[in-house]
N, CA, C, O and the ligand as a Tripos MOL2 file, in Angstrom:
@<TRIPOS>MOLECULE
protein
  245   243    62     0     0
PROTEIN
NO_CHARGES

@<TRIPOS>ATOM
      1 N          35.8170    5.9660    0.5320 N.3       1 MET1
      2 CA         35.8110    7.0410    1.3350 C.3       1 MET1
      3 C          34.2870    7.6970    0.9220 C.2       1 MET1
      4 O          33.9130    8.1800   -0.1470 O.2       1 MET1
      5 N          33.6450    7.5330    2.0760 N.am      2 ILE2
      6 CA         32.1890    8.3660    2.0240 C.3       2 ILE2
      7 C          32.0970    9.5550    2.5030 C.2       2 ILE2
      8 O          32.4850    9.7990    3.6460 O.2       2 ILE2
      9 N          31.5360   10.5350    1.6600 N.am      3 ARG3
     10 CA         31.4310   11.8650    2.2690 C.3       3 ARG3
     11 C          30.0180   12.1940    2.3910 C.2       3 ARG3
     12 O          29.1530   11.5060    1.8480 O.2       3 ARG3
     13 N          29.7150   13.3980    3.2040 N.am      4 VAL4
     14 CA         28.7170   13.9010    3.4520 C.3       4 VAL4
     15 C          28.4110   15.1830    2.9110 C.2       4 VAL4
     16 O          28.9620   16.1280    3.4760 O.2       4 VAL4
     17 N          27.5580   15.4730    1.8150 N.am      5 PHE5
     18 CA         27.2810   16.6280    1.1070 C.3       5 PHE5
     19 C          26.2410   17.2480    1.6120 C.2       5 PHE5
     20 O          25.3580   16.5780    2.1490 O.2       5 PHE5
     21 N          26.1410   18.7260    1.5330 N.am      6 VAL6
     22 CA         24.9270   19.3270    1.6600 C.3       6 VAL6
     23 C          24.7050   20.5840    0.7660 C.2       6 VAL6
     24 O          25.5420   21.4350    0.4670 O.2       6 VAL6
     25 N          23.2190   20.5060    0.3580 N.am      7 CYS7
     26 CA         23.0910   21.5310   -0.6650 C.3       7 CYS7
     27 C          22.7990   22.9720   -0.1540 C.2       7 CYS7
     28 O          21.8970   23.2240    0.6450 O.2       7 CYS7
     29 N          23.7460   24.0050   -0.7510 N.am      8 PRO8
     30 CA         23.4600   25.0930   -0.1120 C.3       8 PRO8
     31 C          22.2380   25.9880   -0.5000 C.2       8 PRO8
     32 O          22.0900   27.1180   -0.0340 O.2       8 PRO8
     33 N          21.4060   25.4300   -1.3520 N.am      9 GLU9
     34 CA         20.1220   25.8630   -1.7840 C.3       9 GLU9
     35 C          19.0990   25.4910   -0.9930 C.2       9 GLU9
     36 O          18.2760   26.2560   -0.4890 O.2       9 GLU9
     37 N          19.1470   24.3010   -0.8780 N.am     10 CYS10
     38 CA         17.7640   23.8380   -0.2100 C.3      10 CYS10
     39 C          18.1580   23.0310    1.1960 C.2      10 CYS10
     40 O          17.2660   22.7450    1.9960 O.2      10 CYS10
     41 N          19.4460   22.7080    1.4270 N.am     11 GLY11
     42 CA         19.7440   22.1210    2.7500 C.3      11 GLY11
     43 C          19.6970   20.6900    2.6220 C.2      11 GLY11
     44 O          19.9430   20.0030    3.6130 O.2      11 GLY11
     45 N          19.4020   20.1450    1.4890 N.am     12 LYS12
     46 CA         19.3950   18.7150    1.4250 C.3      12 LYS12
     47 C          20.5110   17.8800    1.8560 C.2      12 LYS12
     48 O          21.5860   18.4440    1.6540 O.2      12 LYS12
     49 N          20.6110   16.7470    2.3720 N.am     13 ILE13
     50 CA         21.7860   16.0360    2.6730 C.3      13 ILE13
     51 C          21.8890   14.8980    1.5200 C.2      13 ILE13
     52 O          20.8860   14.4000    1.0090 O.2      13 ILE13
     53 N          23.1480   14.5620    1.1870 N.am     14 ARG14
     54 CA         23.3910   13.4480    0.5300 C.3      14 ARG14
     55 C          24.5970   12.7650    1.1330 C.2      14 ARG14
     56 O          25.4360   13.4150    1.7570 O.2      14 ARG14
     57 N          24.6880   11.4650    0.9530 N.am     15 ILE15
     58 CA         25.6870   10.5810    1.2930 C.3      15 ILE15
     59 C          26.3080   10.0510    0.1270 C.2      15 ILE15
     60 O          25.6340    9.3040   -0.5820 O.2      15 ILE15
     61 N          27.5840   10.3370   -0.2160 N.am     16 VAL16
     62 CA         28.0750   10.0630   -1.4630 C.3      16 VAL16
     63 C          29.3280    9.1570   -1.3160 C.2      16 VAL16
     64 O          30.2640    9.5270   -0.6070 O.2      16 VAL16
     65 N          29.3520    8.1200   -1.8980 N.am     17 SER17
     66 CA         30.7620    7.3010   -1.9380 C.3      17 SER17
     67 C          31.3410    7.7550   -3.4060 C.2      17 SER17
     68 O          30.6090    8.1640   -4.3070 O.2      17 SER17
     69 N          32.6260    7.6340   -3.5000 N.am     18 LYS18
     70 CA         33.3300    7.5490   -4.6600 C.3      18 LYS18
     71 C          33.5610    8.8110   -5.3630 C.2      18 LYS18
     72 O          34.6430    9.0760   -5.8870 O.2      18 LYS18
     73 N          32.4410    9.6710   -5.3780 N.am     19 PHE19
     74 CA         32.5080   11.0030   -6.2290 C.3      19 PHE19
     75 C          32.9660   11.9830   -5.5650 C.2      19 PHE19
     76 O          32.5480   11.8920   -4.4100 O.2      19 PHE19
     77 N          33.7380   13.0490   -5.7330 N.am     20 LEU20
     78 CA         34.2060   14.1400   -5.1430 C.3      20 LEU20
     79 C          33.1080   15.4380   -5.2100 C.2      20 LEU20
     80 O          33.0890   16.3360   -4.3680 O.2      20 LEU20
     81 N          32.3410   15.3660   -6.1990 N.am     21 LYS21
     82 CA         31.2220   16.2700   -6.3450 C.3      21 LYS21
     83 C          29.8770   15.5250   -6.5620 C.2      21 LYS21
     84 O          29.7130   14.4100   -7.0580 O.2      21 LYS21
     85 N          28.9260   16.4160   -6.0660 N.am     22 ALA22
     86 CA         27.5610   15.8610   -5.9420 C.3      22 ALA22
     87 C          26.4460   16.7130   -6.4480 C.2      22 ALA22
     88 O          26.5860   17.8970   -6.1420 O.2      22 ALA22
     89 N          25.4890   16.4640   -7.0670 N.am     23 GLU23
     90 CA         24.5100   17.7580   -7.6090 C.3      23 GLU23
     91 C          23.2220   17.0510   -6.7830 C.2      23 GLU23
     92 O          22.9350   15.8590   -6.6690 O.2      23 GLU23
     93 N          22.5780   18.2200   -6.2670 N.am     24 CYS24
     94 CA         21.1740   18.1000   -5.2970 C.3      24 CYS24
     95 C          20.1540   17.3500   -6.1830 C.2      24 CYS24
     96 O          19.8650   17.7140   -7.3220 O.2      24 CYS24
     97 N          19.6760   16.3590   -5.6120 N.am     25 TYR25
     98 CA         18.5190   15.6280   -6.2620 C.3      25 TYR25
     99 C          17.0600   16.3960   -6.2210 C.2      25 TYR25
    100 O          16.0670   16.0690   -6.8720 O.2      25 TYR25
    101 N          17.1550   17.3100   -5.4540 N.am     26 GLN26
    102 CA         15.9360   18.1210   -5.3640 C.3      26 GLN26
    103 C          16.0970   19.5310   -6.2710 C.2      26 GLN26
    104 O          15.1070   19.8280   -6.9390 O.2      26 GLN26
    105 N          17.0620   20.2670   -6.3330 N.am     27 CYS27
    106 CA         17.0940   21.4350   -7.0440 C.3      27 CYS27
    107 C          18.0770   21.5360   -8.0480 C.2      27 CYS27
    108 O          18.0180   22.4530   -8.8670 O.2      27 CYS27
    109 N          19.2460   20.4390   -8.0810 N.am     28 GLY28
    110 CA         20.0650   20.4700   -9.1060 C.3      28 GLY28
    111 C          21.3310   21.2790   -8.6530 C.2      28 GLY28
    112 O          22.3080   21.2920   -9.4020 O.2      28 GLY28
    113 N          21.3530   21.8840   -7.5870 N.am     29 ALA29
    114 CA         22.6760   22.7970   -7.2400 C.3      29 ALA29
    115 C          23.7160   21.9910   -6.9570 C.2      29 ALA29
    116 O          23.5420   20.8450   -6.5410 O.2      29 ALA29
    117 N          24.6520   22.4070   -7.1160 N.am     30 GLN30
    118 CA         26.1490   21.8400   -6.8390 C.3      30 GLN30
    119 C          26.2100   21.7520   -5.2070 C.2      30 GLN30
    120 O          26.0140   22.7770   -4.5540 O.2      30 GLN30
    121 N          26.4270   20.7800   -4.7040 N.am     31 MET31
    122 CA         26.3530   20.2050   -3.3480 C.3      31 MET31
    123 C          27.9900   20.7030   -2.8740 C.2      31 MET31
    124 O          28.9990   20.8000   -3.5730 O.2      31 MET31
    125 N          27.8040   20.9470   -1.5050 N.am     32 LYS32
    126 CA         29.0540   21.1580   -0.8380 C.3      32 LYS32
    127 C          29.4720   20.1160    0.2270 C.2      32 LYS32
    128 O          28.6990   19.6830    1.0820 O.2      32 LYS32
    129 N          30.7360   19.7630    0.0970 N.am     33 PRO33
    130 CA         31.3330   18.4730    1.3510 C.3      33 PRO33
    131 C          31.1530   19.2130    2.6680 C.2      33 PRO33
    132 O          31.7500   20.2780    2.8230 O.2      33 PRO33
    133 N          30.3750   18.7250    3.6270 N.am     34 CYS34
    134 CA         30.1210   19.6520    5.0420 C.3      34 CYS34
    135 C          31.6060   19.2660    5.5880 C.2      34 CYS34
    136 O          32.0020   20.1280    6.3720 O.2      34 CYS34
    137 N          32.4040   18.3590    5.4170 N.am     35 GLY35
    138 CA         33.7640   18.2020    6.0330 C.3      35 GLY35
    139 C          33.5490   17.3150    7.2330 C.2      35 GLY35
    140 O          34.5280   17.1780    7.9660 O.2      35 GLY35
    141 N          32.3780   16.6570    7.5790 N.am     36 ILE36
    142 CA         32.3310   15.9110    8.6990 C.3      36 ILE36
    143 C          32.4390   14.5750    8.2620 C.2      36 ILE36
    144 O          31.7420   14.2200    7.3110 O.2      36 ILE36
    145 N          33.2780   13.7060    8.8610 N.am     37 PRO37
    146 CA         33.3660   12.4920    8.5130 C.3      37 PRO37
    147 C          31.9760   11.4780    8.5620 C.2      37 PRO37
    148 O          31.0980   11.6910    9.3980 O.2      37 PRO37
    149 N          31.8780   10.3880    7.6040 N.am     38 TYR38
    150 CA         30.6180    9.8580    7.6500 C.3      38 TYR38
    151 C          30.4950    9.1380    9.1120 C.2      38 TYR38
    152 O          29.4100    8.9750    9.6710 O.2      38 TYR38
    153 N          31.7260    8.7370    9.6460 N.am     39 THR39
    154 CA         31.5280    7.9240   10.8650 C.3      39 THR39
    155 C          31.1550    8.6710   11.8000 C.2      39 THR39
    156 O          30.4890    8.1190   12.6750 O.2      39 THR39
    157 N          31.4350   10.1330   11.9480 N.am     40 GLU40
    158 CA         30.9160   10.9940   12.8900 C.3      40 GLU40
    159 C          29.2600   11.5520   12.5320 C.2      40 GLU40
    160 O          28.4670   11.8950   13.4090 O.2      40 GLU40
    161 N          29.0130   11.5480   11.2840 N.am     41 TRP41
    162 CA         27.8030   11.9260   10.8150 C.3      41 TRP41
    163 C          26.6040   10.8550   11.4090 C.2      41 TRP41
    164 O          25.6300   11.1800   12.0870 O.2      41 TRP41
    165 N          26.9460    9.5860   10.9830 N.am     42 VAL42
    166 CA         26.0610    8.4480   11.5550 C.3      42 VAL42
    167 C          25.6020    8.5170   13.1230 C.2      42 VAL42
    168 O          24.4640    8.2290   13.4930 O.2      42 VAL42
    169 N          26.5940    8.9180   13.9390 N.am     43 GLU43
    170 CA         26.4320    9.1130   15.1720 C.3      43 GLU43
    171 C          25.7230   10.4410   15.7530 C.2      43 GLU43
    172 O          25.3810   10.5960   16.9250 O.2      43 GLU43
    173 N          25.5960   11.2200   14.8710 N.am     44 MET44
    174 CA         24.8960   12.6250   15.0540 C.3      44 MET44
    175 C          23.3440   12.4320   15.0410 C.2      44 MET44
    176 O          22.7000   11.7310   14.2610 O.2      44 MET44
    177 N          22.8470   13.2570   16.1450 N.am     45 SER45
    178 CA         21.3290   13.4740   16.2850 C.3      45 SER45
    179 C          20.7060   14.2550   14.9790 C.2      45 SER45
    180 O          21.3040   15.0690   14.2750 O.2      45 SER45
    181 N          19.3450   13.7990   14.8340 N.am     46 ARG46
    182 CA         18.6580   14.7920   13.8980 C.3      46 ARG46
    183 C          18.8410   16.0340   14.0090 C.2      46 ARG46
    184 O          19.0850   16.6670   12.9830 O.2      46 ARG46
    185 N          18.7710   16.7400   15.3330 N.am     47 GLU47
    186 CA         18.8840   18.0910   15.4890 C.3      47 GLU47
    187 C          20.3990   18.6210   15.0250 C.2      47 GLU47
    188 O          20.5330   19.7280   14.5040 O.2      47 GLU47
    189 N          21.4230   17.8080   15.2420 N.am     48 GLU48
    190 CA         22.7990   18.3100   14.9960 C.3      48 GLU48
    191 C          22.8530   18.3020   13.4410 C.2      48 GLU48
    192 O          23.5760   19.1530   12.9220 O.2      48 GLU48
    193 N          22.0730   17.3160   12.5200 N.am     49 ARG49
    194 CA         22.2590   17.4010   11.5430 C.3      49 ARG49
    195 C          21.4280   18.4820   10.6920 C.2      49 ARG49
    196 O          21.7620   18.8280    9.5590 O.2      49 ARG49
    197 N          20.4990   18.8870   11.2600 N.am     50 GLU50
    198 CA         19.6800   19.8660   10.9040 C.3      50 GLU50
    199 C          20.3190   21.0300   10.8230 C.2      50 GLU50
    200 O          20.1580   21.8070    9.8820 O.2      50 GLU50
    201 N          21.2680   21.2850   12.0240 N.am     51 GLN51
    202 CA         21.8880   22.5030   12.4140 C.3      51 GLN51
    203 C          23.0060   22.8240   11.2870 C.2      51 GLN51
    204 O          23.2240   23.9630   10.8720 O.2      51 GLN51
    205 N          23.6260   21.7640   10.8880 N.am     52 ILE52
    206 CA         24.5900   21.5930    9.6620 C.3      52 ILE52
    207 C          24.0310   22.1920    8.5290 C.2      52 ILE52
    208 O          24.4450   23.1770    7.9180 O.2      52 ILE52
    209 N          22.8640   21.3680    8.2700 N.am     53 SER53
    210 CA         22.3750   21.6700    7.1520 C.3      53 SER53
    211 C          21.7780   23.1290    6.9040 C.2      53 SER53
    212 O          21.6950   23.6320    5.7840 O.2      53 SER53
    213 N          21.4010   23.7030    8.0040 N.am     54 GLU54
    214 CA         20.9350   25.1650    7.9520 C.3      54 GLU54
    215 C          22.2370   26.1560    8.0170 C.2      54 GLU54
    216 O          22.2320   27.2470    7.4470 O.2      54 GLU54
    217 N          23.3060   25.6870    8.7390 N.am     55 LYS55
    218 CA         24.5790   26.4890    8.3400 C.3      55 LYS55
    219 C          24.8310   26.6860    7.0270 C.2      55 LYS55
    220 O          24.8900   27.8390    6.6010 O.2      55 LYS55
    221 N          25.0040   25.6780    6.2480 N.am     56 PHE56
    222 CA         25.2310   25.6400    4.8470 C.3      56 PHE56
    223 C          24.2360   26.3950    3.9010 C.2      56 PHE56
    224 O          24.6340   26.9470    2.8750 O.2      56 PHE56
    225 N          23.0950   26.3930    4.2410 N.am     57 ARG57
    226 CA         22.1920   26.9680    3.4750 C.3      57 ARG57
    227 C          22.1530   28.6430    3.6910 C.2      57 ARG57
    228 O          21.7790   29.4470    2.8370 O.2      57 ARG57
    229 N          22.5730   28.9240    4.8810 N.am     58 ASN58
    230 CA         22.5130   30.3650    5.2070 C.3      58 ASN58
    231 C          23.9510   30.9240    4.6400 C.2      58 ASN58
    232 O          24.2160   32.0970    4.8990 O.2      58 ASN58
    233 N          24.7270   30.2870    4.0150 N.am     59 GLN59
    234 CA         26.3460   30.8220    3.5220 C.3      59 GLN59
    235 C          25.8240   31.3980    2.2290 C.2      59 GLN59
    236 O          24.9010   30.9140    1.5750 O.2      59 GLN59
    237 N          26.5560   32.5540    1.9080 N.am     60 ASP60
    238 CA         26.3930   33.2130    0.6360 C.3      60 ASP60
    239 C          27.3280   32.6900   -0.4270 C.2      60 ASP60
    240 O          28.5160   32.9210   -0.2020 O.2      60 ASP60
    241 N          27.0810   32.1150   -1.4000 N.am     61 SER61
    242 CA         27.9720   31.6840   -2.4650 C.3      61 SER61
    243 C          27.3380   30.8960   -3.5650 C.2      61 SER61
    244 O          28.0190   30.4910   -4.5070 O.2      61 SER61
    245 ZN         19.1260   21.3980   -3.1390 Zn       62 ZN62
@<TRIPOS>BOND
     1     1     2 1
     2     2     3 1
     3     3     4 2
     4     3     5 am
     5     5     6 1
     6     6     7 1
     7     7     8 2
     8     7     9 am
     9     9    10 1
    10    10    11 1
    11    11    12 2
    12    11    13 am
    13    13    14 1
    14    14    15 1
    15    15    16 2
    16    15    17 am
    17    17    18 1
    18    18    19 1
    19    19    20 2
    20    19    21 am
    21    21    22 1
    22    22    23 1
    23    23    24 2
    24    23    25 am
    25    25    26 1
    26    26    27 1
    27    27    28 2
    28    27    29 am
    29    29    30 1
    30    30    31 1
    31    31    32 2
    32    31    33 am
    33    33    34 1
    34    34    35 1
    35    35    36 2
    36    35    37 am
    37    37    38 1
    38    38    39 1
    39    39    40 2
    40    39    41 am
    41    41    42 1
    42    42    43 1
    43    43    44 2
    44    43    45 am
    45    45    46 1
    46    46    47 1
    47    47    48 2
    48    47    49 am
    49    49    50 1
    50    50    51 1
    51    51    52 2
    52    51    53 am
    53    53    54 1
    54    54    55 1
    55    55    56 2
    56    55    57 am
    57    57    58 1
    58    58    59 1
    59    59    60 2
    60    59    61 am
    61    61    62 1
    62    62    63 1
    63    63    64 2
    64    63    65 am
    65    65    66 1
    66    66    67 1
    67    67    68 2
    68    67    69 am
    69    69    70 1
    70    70    71 1
    71    71    72 2
    72    71    73 am
    73    73    74 1
    74    74    75 1
    75    75    76 2
    76    75    77 am
    77    77    78 1
    78    78    79 1
    79    79    80 2
    80    79    81 am
    81    81    82 1
    82    82    83 1
    83    83    84 2
    84    83    85 am
    85    85    86 1
    86    86    87 1
    87    87    88 2
    88    87    89 am
    89    89    90 1
    90    90    91 1
    91    91    92 2
    92    91    93 am
    93    93    94 1
    94    94    95 1
    95    95    96 2
    96    95    97 am
    97    97    98 1
    98    98    99 1
    99    99   100 2
   100    99   101 am
   101   101   102 1
   102   102   103 1
   103   103   104 2
   104   103   105 am
   105   105   106 1
   106   106   107 1
   107   107   108 2
   108   107   109 am
   109   109   110 1
   110   110   111 1
   111   111   112 2
   112   111   113 am
   113   113   114 1
   114   114   115 1
   115   115   116 2
   116   115   117 am
   117   117   118 1
   118   118   119 1
   119   119   120 2
   120   119   121 am
   121   121   122 1
   122   122   123 1
   123   123   124 2
   124   123   125 am
   125   125   126 1
   126   126   127 1
   127   127   128 2
   128   127   129 am
   129   129   130 1
   130   130   131 1
   131   131   132 2
   132   131   133 am
   133   133   134 1
   134   134   135 1
   135   135   136 2
   136   135   137 am
   137   137   138 1
   138   138   139 1
   139   139   140 2
   140   139   141 am
   141   141   142 1
   142   142   143 1
   143   143   144 2
   144   143   145 am
   145   145   146 1
   146   146   147 1
   147   147   148 2
   148   147   149 am
   149   149   150 1
   150   150   151 1
   151   151   152 2
   152   151   153 am
   153   153   154 1
   154   154   155 1
   155   155   156 2
   156   155   157 am
   157   157   158 1
   158   158   159 1
   159   159   160 2
   160   159   161 am
   161   161   162 1
   162   162   163 1
   163   163   164 2
   164   163   165 am
   165   165   166 1
   166   166   167 1
   167   167   168 2
   168   167   169 am
   169   169   170 1
   170   170   171 1
   171   171   172 2
   172   171   173 am
   173   173   174 1
   174   174   175 1
   175   175   176 2
   176   175   177 am
   177   177   178 1
   178   178   179 1
   179   179   180 2
   180   179   181 am
   181   181   182 1
   182   182   183 1
   183   183   184 2
   184   183   185 am
   185   185   186 1
   186   186   187 1
   187   187   188 2
   188   187   189 am
   189   189   190 1
   190   190   191 1
   191   191   192 2
   192   191   193 am
   193   193   194 1
   194   194   195 1
   195   195   196 2
   196   195   197 am
   197   197   198 1
   198   198   199 1
   199   199   200 2
   200   199   201 am
   201   201   202 1
   202   202   203 1
   203   203   204 2
   204   203   205 am
   205   205   206 1
   206   206   207 1
   207   207   208 2
   208   207   209 am
   209   209   210 1
   210   210   211 1
   211   211   212 2
   212   211   213 am
   213   213   214 1
   214   214   215 1
   215   215   216 2
   216   215   217 am
   217   217   218 1
   218   218   219 1
   219   219   220 2
   220   219   221 am
   221   221   222 1
   222   222   223 1
   223   223   224 2
   224   223   225 am
   225   225   226 1
   226   226   227 1
   227   227   228 2
   228   227   229 am
   229   229   230 1
   230   230   231 1
   231   231   232 2
   232   231   233 am
   233   233   234 1
   234   234   235 1
   235   235   236 2
   236   235   237 am
   237   237   238 1
   238   238   239 1
   239   239   240 2
   240   239   241 am
   241   241   242 1
   242   242   243 1
   243   243   244 2
@<TRIPOS>SUBSTRUCTURE
     1 MET1         2 RESIDUE 1 A MET
     2 ILE2         6 RESIDUE 1 A ILE
     3 ARG3        10 RESIDUE 1 A ARG
     4 VAL4        14 RESIDUE 1 A VAL
     5 PHE5        18 RESIDUE 1 A PHE
     6 VAL6        22 RESIDUE 1 A VAL
     7 CYS7        26 RESIDUE 1 A CYS
     8 PRO8        30 RESIDUE 1 A PRO
     9 GLU9        34 RESIDUE 1 A GLU
    10 CYS10       38 RESIDUE 1 A CYS
    11 GLY11       42 RESIDUE 1 A GLY
    12 LYS12       46 RESIDUE 1 A LYS
    13 ILE13       50 RESIDUE 1 A ILE
    14 ARG14       54 RESIDUE 1 A ARG
    15 ILE15       58 RESIDUE 1 A ILE
    16 VAL16       62 RESIDUE 1 A VAL
    17 SER17       66 RESIDUE 1 A SER
    18 LYS18       70 RESIDUE 1 A LYS
    19 PHE19       74 RESIDUE 1 A PHE
    20 LEU20       78 RESIDUE 1 A LEU
    21 LYS21       82 RESIDUE 1 A LYS
    22 ALA22       86 RESIDUE 1 A ALA
    23 GLU23       90 RESIDUE 1 A GLU
    24 CYS24       94 RESIDUE 1 A CYS
    25 TYR25       98 RESIDUE 1 A TYR
    26 GLN26      102 RESIDUE 1 A GLN
    27 CYS27      106 RESIDUE 1 A CYS
    28 GLY28      110 RESIDUE 1 A GLY
    29 ALA29      114 RESIDUE 1 A ALA
    30 GLN30      118 RESIDUE 1 A GLN
    31 MET31      122 RESIDUE 1 A MET
    32 LYS32      126 RESIDUE 1 A LYS
    33 PRO33      130 RESIDUE 1 A PRO
    34 CYS34      134 RESIDUE 1 A CYS
    35 GLY35      138 RESIDUE 1 A GLY
    36 ILE36      142 RESIDUE 1 A ILE
    37 PRO37      146 RESIDUE 1 A PRO
    38 TYR38      150 RESIDUE 1 A TYR
    39 THR39      154 RESIDUE 1 A THR
    40 GLU40      158 RESIDUE 1 A GLU
    41 TRP41      162 RESIDUE 1 A TRP
    42 VAL42      166 RESIDUE 1 A VAL
    43 GLU43      170 RESIDUE 1 A GLU
    44 MET44      174 RESIDUE 1 A MET
    45 SER45      178 RESIDUE 1 A SER
    46 ARG46      182 RESIDUE 1 A ARG
    47 GLU47      186 RESIDUE 1 A GLU
    48 GLU48      190 RESIDUE 1 A GLU
    49 ARG49      194 RESIDUE 1 A ARG
    50 GLU50      198 RESIDUE 1 A GLU
    51 GLN51      202 RESIDUE 1 A GLN
    52 ILE52      206 RESIDUE 1 A ILE
    53 SER53      210 RESIDUE 1 A SER
    54 GLU54      214 RESIDUE 1 A GLU
    55 LYS55      218 RESIDUE 1 A LYS
    56 PHE56      222 RESIDUE 1 A PHE
    57 ARG57      226 RESIDUE 1 A ARG
    58 ASN58      230 RESIDUE 1 A ASN
    59 GLN59      234 RESIDUE 1 A GLN
    60 ASP60      238 RESIDUE 1 A ASP
    61 SER61      242 RESIDUE 1 A SER
    62 ZN62       245 GROUP 0 **** ****
């Protein structure tokens, strides 16, 4: 199972297999699973990916 994680601090995206948790390479924050299956993620445009990144970064937590 491959998951797409988003960093809530800097918006960075990581594709992670096997692990249920991921830390951001850039700022070390605990990343959040974005809930989008990897198979959908690979078909998304750069703009769509950036929107998701922005959405997670703007959340308070
Ligand atoms: Zn980060």
